[in-house]
N, C-alpha and C positions, 0 to 999 in steps of 0.2 A: 744786195742776195751775199756777199762775203761772209755778213753775220752766221746768215745760215748754215751756210758752210762751215764755219768755224762750231757753232753750235753741235751740230752734228757729229764733226769730230771728237766732240769736249764727252758727249752722250756715249759715243761708243768705245772710247777712253776708258769711261768708269766702268762699264760693263767689264772687259778686259782685263784691267789694270790691278796687279798684286800690289805694288809696289808705288811710293808717291812718284818715282821717278820715272816708272812706267805712263802713270797716268798725265805727264807735263809734258813729257819727251815729243809726242805727234802734237798738241796743240801750241807748243812754243814754237816747235819747229816752220808750223803753218804760218804763226806770225812774223818770226823771222823771214821768213821767204817774201811775205805781203807786207814786209817794212823796209824801210834804210838803214835798218842795224846793221853791225856787224857782231854783236858776241850778246848773249842773253846768258846771266847766273841766276841760280837758285840758291839763297844762304838760307841756312837756319841756324839757331845758336843751339849748344852743345858745350857741356861744363864749364860756363862762363868765358866760351869763346866763339867762334862764327864757322861751320863747317860747308863745304860746296857739294848741294846735292845735288844741282845739275849743271851742265855747261853746253851751251850749243852755239857755233858758229866760231869765228877767229879766235885762236887761243890769244888772254891778254895775260902780261907776266904782273902787275898790279891789280889787284881786286880792290874793291871798296874799303876806305877806313871804316874798324871795327866802332867807333864811335859814329861814323854816320849811319853805319848799321842799326847802333841800338838806338839810336835818337828817332831814325824811320819806324821802328818797332814799336819803340813806347807813346809816341804820337800819331803812329798809323795814318800818316800823313805822308806825302810825297817829298822827298828830297833830292837837291839835284847838286852836282860839281861840276868842275872841268870836262870830266871824262865820264861820267857816272848820272846815271836817274834811277831811281831806289822809288819802289812802289811796295804796300802789303797788302799779302793777297788774302781778303776776307778779314774778318771783324776777328774772329777766334781761330785763326790760323797764323804760328808762328814760321811763317815763310816770309821772304823778301825775293822782289824780281828786283833784279839788275839788269839795267840796259845802256851801252853805249852809244854814243853818237845821238844825232837829233831820235827824237821817241816815233816822230810820224814825218813823213816827205814834204808835206807844207802844215802850215799851223794855222789851218780852215777850222772853221766851227765844226764841221762834218770830220775832218777825221779826228777832231778831238774827243765828237761824242762817239766814233765808231770807237776808237782806240780802250774810251771807258767802259763802253759796253763790254768788249774782247774781255777786260781785265775785269770785268761784275762777273761776267760769267765762267772765267776762272779762277775767282775767288770761291762762286758758288759751288762749282764743281769739285775744287777741294774739301771743302766743310762738307758737302755730300759725299763725297768717297770717305772723309775722315769716319763720320757717322757711322756709314755703311763698315767699315772697316773694324772700328770699337765693336759693334755689336758683333762682329763675327768673329771678333777678341773676348768678348764676353762670354758667350757660347762657347768657345774651346778651353778660357780659363777657366770657366764653372765647372765644365767636365773635368778637367785635371783637378779644381779643388775637392768636388766628391770622390773622384778617383782613389786621391792621394789620403784624402779624410777615410775610405772606409776602412782603409788597412790600420788606422791609429787606433781603432777599438780594441781592436784584437792584442793590445800591446799591455804587459804586466811590469815590464819594464819601466819606470818613470826616466831615469837617463835616454834610454834608447829612444823613448818616445820624443823627450825634447829635441834632441838629437834630430829624429826625423823630420819633426814639425819646422824647425831652421832649415834644413836643407830643402824641403820641399817650396817654403816661401822664397829664399833663395833663386831658385830656379825659376818660380811661376813669377815673380817680381822683377827678375832680370836685377838683382841688386848684388852686392859683393860681399854681404855679412849679414846675418839677421840674430838676435836673440829672444828669447823668451822670458823674461824679467818675472819671477817669483814674489810675490810680498810677504816677507816674515815681519808680520804686523808688529810682534813681539819685540822684535828687535828697531824696528821700522827701519828695516832694510830691503832694497830691490835685488835679489840674487840671481843673477843673470846665468842661466842653468843649460843652453852654452853658448857662449859669444862665438861664434866662429871662426877661425882665423887665431883666438886667444889660447894658447895654452895652458895648462897648471889650474887651478883651485878655482871656482865656480867665481864670479865676477859681483862683485857687494859693492853697491852704493847706496847713501843716503835716500831715503823715500822720497824727499823733499828737492833734489838737487837735477839740476839738466831738464829736459823734454821729458823723458820716464817720468820724473817727479812729478813735473808738470800736467803731465796725462794721466798718472795715477790719482793725482786731485780733483781735476776737473770732471775725466770719465770722457774727457773729448778728444778726438785725434787730434795728431799735429802733422804737418810738415812743415821741412825745412832745408833752403840750401843756401849755399854760399851768396846768393845775391839778396838773402834777407840782412838789412842794415842791422839787427841785432843777433849776435851768436850768443846761443840759450844752449849748446852741446857743453857738455859736461867736459871742459878738457884734461881736466886732470887721466879720463880713462886713454884718450889721444895718448898722451904725455908716458904712460905705465906701457902702452903697449909698441909705441912707436908707427902707429897708425894714423891715418889725416884721415877725419868725417868730413865730405864734402856735401853732402845729401843726407837728409833722414826722413823716414817715416815710421810713426807709431802710435798704436790702436791699443784700447785697453784692454785686458781682458777679464769676464766677469763670470760667475758663475750659474748654475740655473736660477737660481734666485737673485740673481740681479748683482750678487754681492763681489764688489774687487778683488780679483785673483793676482793681478798683475799689468804687464804691457809687455805687449808684442812689437819689436821693432828692427825695419830693416835698414840696411845704411848703403849711401852710394849705387844709386841707380846707372847703368851703364850708359844712359843718354843722358846723364847730369843732375835731373833732378825727378821728384816723383810728382804725378798727377793724380786729378781726382779718379781717375779709373784705376789707377795702383793701389789708391787710399779704400775703393769700394770693395775691392779685390782683398786686401789685408782684412779689412772690416770681416768681410765672409770667411775669409781663412781663420778670422782668431774666433769666430764663432764654433767651427766646429771642432778647432783647436782646445778651447776651454771644453768644449761634453768632454774631449776625450781626456785633456788632465785629469777633469774630474772625476771619470769614469775608472782610470789607472791608481788615484792616487786613494781611492775606496776601494781598490782590489789590492790596492799594497797593501794596504790599511788589514783586510781581512787575513791577505795572507800570514801577516805577521802574528796579525789575531791565533789562526790556526795554529802556525808552525809553535807560538809558545803554548798553547794547549795542549798540544801534542807530547812538546817537551816535557809538560806538566804532567799526564798521562804517563809516557813512559817513568816520570819519576816516582810515581806511585806505584811501580810495578817493576822495581828493581829485584833484580837478583842478589840477594847477601848470601857471602860465604867467597870463601878463598880456599878449600879444600881441593884434593883431584879431582874427583866428582864436577864439583861444581865448574870448576876452571874448565874442563873436557866440553861441559855441558853450554857453557857460554861460548866456547869455541865453533859448536855445532851450529846453535845459535846463529852466531855473524855469520855460518855459511848457508844456512838452509833462509835465513830471512831474506837476502838477497834474491832467491830463485822462488818460482810460484808451484812448489812442490807439493803434493799434497804430503800431511805427515799426521803419524800415530805417537800421540803421547801416553805412556804407560808408566805405571806407578800404584803406589798407593794410595789411599784417600789423604787429603790434608799434603800432600808433596811439592803443589804448587803448580799441578798440570794449567790453570787458568793462566797464572800469574806468569808461566813459559809461552802458552799462546800468544799471549799480547806480546811480550819481548819479542815473538818472530813477526807478528803484524807491525808493531813500530819498528823494528828493523828493516822491514820490505818495501815495495815502492806501493805497495797499497797503504801505506801510513797516516795519508789524510783520507781516507777514506772510510766508512762504518767499520765496527767491530762489532758484530753482534753473537752472543752466548748462549745457548740452550742448552738444557738440562731433558738431556734424554730419558733418564727415570722419570722424572715430574711430569710428564705428560700420557696421558692413556691414549689407548691405541686410537678410540676413537675419533679425538680431537687432535693426534700427531700430522697428519694431512693437511688440514687446517692452518695448524701452529707454523707448518712449516712451509708450505705453498699458497696459503691463503684461501680466502672463498670470496665468491659475487654475492653481491645483496639477493636476500630469499632462496641461498644455496641450502639449508635448512630450516629447523624451527627458530632458533636462536640468531640466525645472519640476519640482522637487522641493516648491515651497510656492507660496502666491500670494505673487505681488509687485506693490507698488505701481509702475506707470510715472512718469515725470516729469512728466505733465499731473496727476495726482490729487495728486501730492506739491506742484506749485506751486500748488493749487487755492485761492485767494482772492491770489494772492500774482502773480509774475511771473517766467515762464519766458523764458530767455535763450537762442533757438537759432544759437549761432555757427556758421560756415562753413554757411551756407544753400543756398549756391549748389553744393555736392558734393553734397546730396541727390539719391537715386534718383527718377526719375518718377513709380514707383509708390509710393516714401515720400511724396513731395507730393502725391498723389492722397488720402494717408491724412491726412494733416496738414490740407490742405485743408478737409475733411469735419468733424473735429474744431471747427477755428475757424469753421465756419457753423453747425455744430448745439449745439455747444457739450457734447456729451457722449462720452464713450470707452467704448469694450468693448473689453474685456480680451482676447486673445489665448486662445481655450478658454473665452471665456465669450459669455454674452447677455444679460446685465444690461447696460441703457444707465445711465452713470454721471456724473452732471451735474458738469460742472467750468468754474470761475470763474477762469480765466488772463487775465494780459492779456503778449502776446507781442510780443518785442523779438527782432528777427534780425537779424545783421550778415553782410556777406563783402566780401571783398578783389577779387570778381569784378565782374562788369559786367554785371547779370542782365538789361539790354535786348537785350545781344549774345545771351544764351546764351537769350533767351525769341524773338529771333530766329532763331535756330538750333537752335528746339525742343528745347532742354536744360531749357528751366525755363519752367512753364505760367503762362501767360497771367494766368489768374482767381488763382493763388497770389500772382503778383506785383502784380497790383491788391491785393489784401488784406492783403498785407504793406506796400504802399508809401504807409499814411493819412499818415504823416509817417516823411521820408528826411532823413537827417543825414549830411553827408559831414566825417567827422573828417581833418582837413590832417595833412599827413607832416611828421615834425619838423625837414626841411630848410628847410622853409619858415617856422617858428617864430620865427626870427631869436633873442634873450637867453631867449628862453621853454627852452632847453637848458640857462643856467647856473642857473636858477632851480630847473630838473629835478634837476640835478644835484646842486644843494646840498641837495634835499627828500631824494634818494633817500643822499645821504653822510651825513646827521644819523640819519636811519633806520637804516641798518644798524650806525652807530658805537653808537649807542645798545643796539644788539641785542647789538652784542658786549662794551660796555662799555667802550670806548674811547674817548676826546678825538677830537674831529673835525677830521683836518687841515684844513690851508688850501690851495686850488688856485692854484696860481702864475699871475702874467700868461699865458705861455708855455702850461700847460695850460690855461686858458679857452680859448685862440685856437684850440688845436689841437683842442679840441671842438665850438668852434663852425666852423670850417670844413670839420669832417668831412659828408659827405653820409650820413650815417642809413641805411643800407638797412634795418637792423631795428628803424628808428624808438625810440619810449620801451623797447621791450624791450630794445633792443642796447646804449642808456646805462643802465638800471638794471645789466645786465649788468655792463656797465663798471666801474660805481660801487661795485658789489657787491665784484669783485675787488680795487679800490684799498681797501675797507675792512678786507677781510681778510688781505690780502696785504704790503700796506706798513704800513711802520712809523715813517716819516718824520713831521715836524710840516707838511710844506709838500711837497707835489704838482707834480710839475714835467713838463713833455709828455712825457718819457724814459719813464716810468710809466705812461702810458697805451699798453698792447696794443688796437690795433684789432684787429676779425677783417681788415678790409679798411683799405689807408690811406687820408687822407683826399685828395681829388680835388685839391688842391694841392699834395702832396708826388707826385704820380703823374703818369702821362700815359698815352696809349692803350695798352694791350697793354704796360705793364709791371706788373701787377699779380699775373703769373706764371699770366696764361689765354694756354692754349695756341689761337690763333686757328683752328688747320687743324683743329681735332676737332669733330665735331659736336657741336649745341646738346644732346644727351641726355648725352654722354660729358662735355664741358665743367660741366655740374652738376653731375654724379656726382662728378668732380675737386674741385669746390666745393665741395660737402656733406662730402667724405670730410676736406679739410684743416680746412673750419669746426668739423668734430666733435671731431676730431684736439687741435686749437688748445684748445677749449672744455675737453677732458679733459687737458691739461697745466696747463689755469689753475687745475684744482681740485684740483690734486696728483692723478688719476688717482680721485679720487671719483666712483663713477657714480653716485651719487644724485643728489648734488649738482649735477653736470654735466648729467643730465637734469631736473632744475627751471630752472637756469638757460637752457635751452635752451626752457624752455615746452611739457616733455611727460614720460609717464612713464619710469620707468628700462626697463620693460618695451618701452615704443616704440623706445624709444634704442637696446635690442640689436637689437631686430629691423629698426631700420634701418641698425645695422653691417653686419648678416649678408647685406640688400640689397647694399649697398655693397662686398661683399668682406673686410671688415676682422674682423679678429683682438681679438674683446673679450675675452676669457679672461685677458690680462694686463693687461688697462688698469685693471681694479679693485683698487685698494690695499687695497680694506679686505674682499677677499675673496668680495664677496657675485655672484651669478650670478643 
């Protein structure tokens, strides 16, 4: 019956014990009370030495010899000396039961069988408790791994992600340090991005050296500690850091396609060496780490590409000029760009209102979001609502599919409304509602769609006069004029004309691959003296024509072909204007002549001519038809 009592105590201890010491305390106390022993110790190997897990009975000053303990553990057989008898507790348990004095009161077969039975029950209890403990530990560790891994995928900073992964591994696997070695295949190196505890630059080692190199090559996990007869650790790292590696666990890092990314390594377990469970946990951790690393690396590449494209876009819309007017304008843009205020741009046609609006956008926090430009004058009133706010499929006859409006397309970014003064009163009312409520409803729909848009409006008209004449809503005017910026005409910018000419000449010559010609003194004077009715757009077109159609290394004044002559070369009434005609007819004559000269300058290429005039080719044909011009013979490329 004693064995039954002992077994009951063991099973009760398994249920309530949280540590191995608690598990062994009561059964061993029972064994001590029912034997002639004076002392019981339980010893466990730790970091190349032995530690006392539990001690019951009379104090003893001298414990078992360490070599004696090691021999018992290695052989898994009973060892005895003058003072101690040693027994290994279970096949898969690294615990040695050490007892003093005779093992049993008598050396009868029954007593020996009883002791062996108790020892076997005790070993089974330890193995069962370890299995349960490992399962509990697995659940806790897996939960911890999933918890920390969930945060990794939100990282955009690779260095911060690597540091977080290493810290998590150090904590979860109870190690001293951790390193993530990323494989630099081109230089054949493993780069430790962080090596916790090591200061300075990332650690670089050859990709075929040490345990990390072996893991990268074999794609198999490796465990090592000082009990291993072969020292595979790269001691150059220890020497350079003043650190001593006593145990190490390394697992491969692979991407989603199974290709090697590097090696995940933890160093110096608090208990002396890493076990199979540690290895399983690091493999699981590495799986999540690899996915997070791949995600963050992709994100960083996208961010770098985005930043580069944004910078390139900003370079394409430079504000060239050093006149006082332009210096003030640039200063205002820098201040306004950092805000989210609505802006109204005023100025003549061709002064660069869209360029300024893009400058404001690219200097704002919205720079990485869309910039959408809309020419309000080019949209008929019947299509305005659909163009700005979108429509649902079947909303009207031609609505064959759902279409997003400009507000939705620009959401998060900037919407540039050019020629806002030409918008109908009905369109103004709908625009005001969206600006105030910050929601749009597509044509044919009922859902209110939130939009977050910064609006920049522009016009060459006097909105104050339009408000007075009841042609522009006063409430919309005040909504748009939080900040008003007036762009100076080119004729008031002095030497900016030459800076712009040089900028455009460089741009077009680079585009077509020709060396940039030099403007002669007479050419510069002719450019400065011109009154620039078309402003920067006119100058751009003239310089583009020079870049494409001239072949000399120096440009003189005779090669500069204005649509209008410089004021210094003309007198009132001498520019081919018939003052006897009404304004409408004179305007038609000027537009006809202007279009003819542009088409001629482009060798009858209607697409290029339309582009130089700042319009679509279809709009150019429509305008020519209105003016009674025959365009069928104009296009040298046969386009219609």
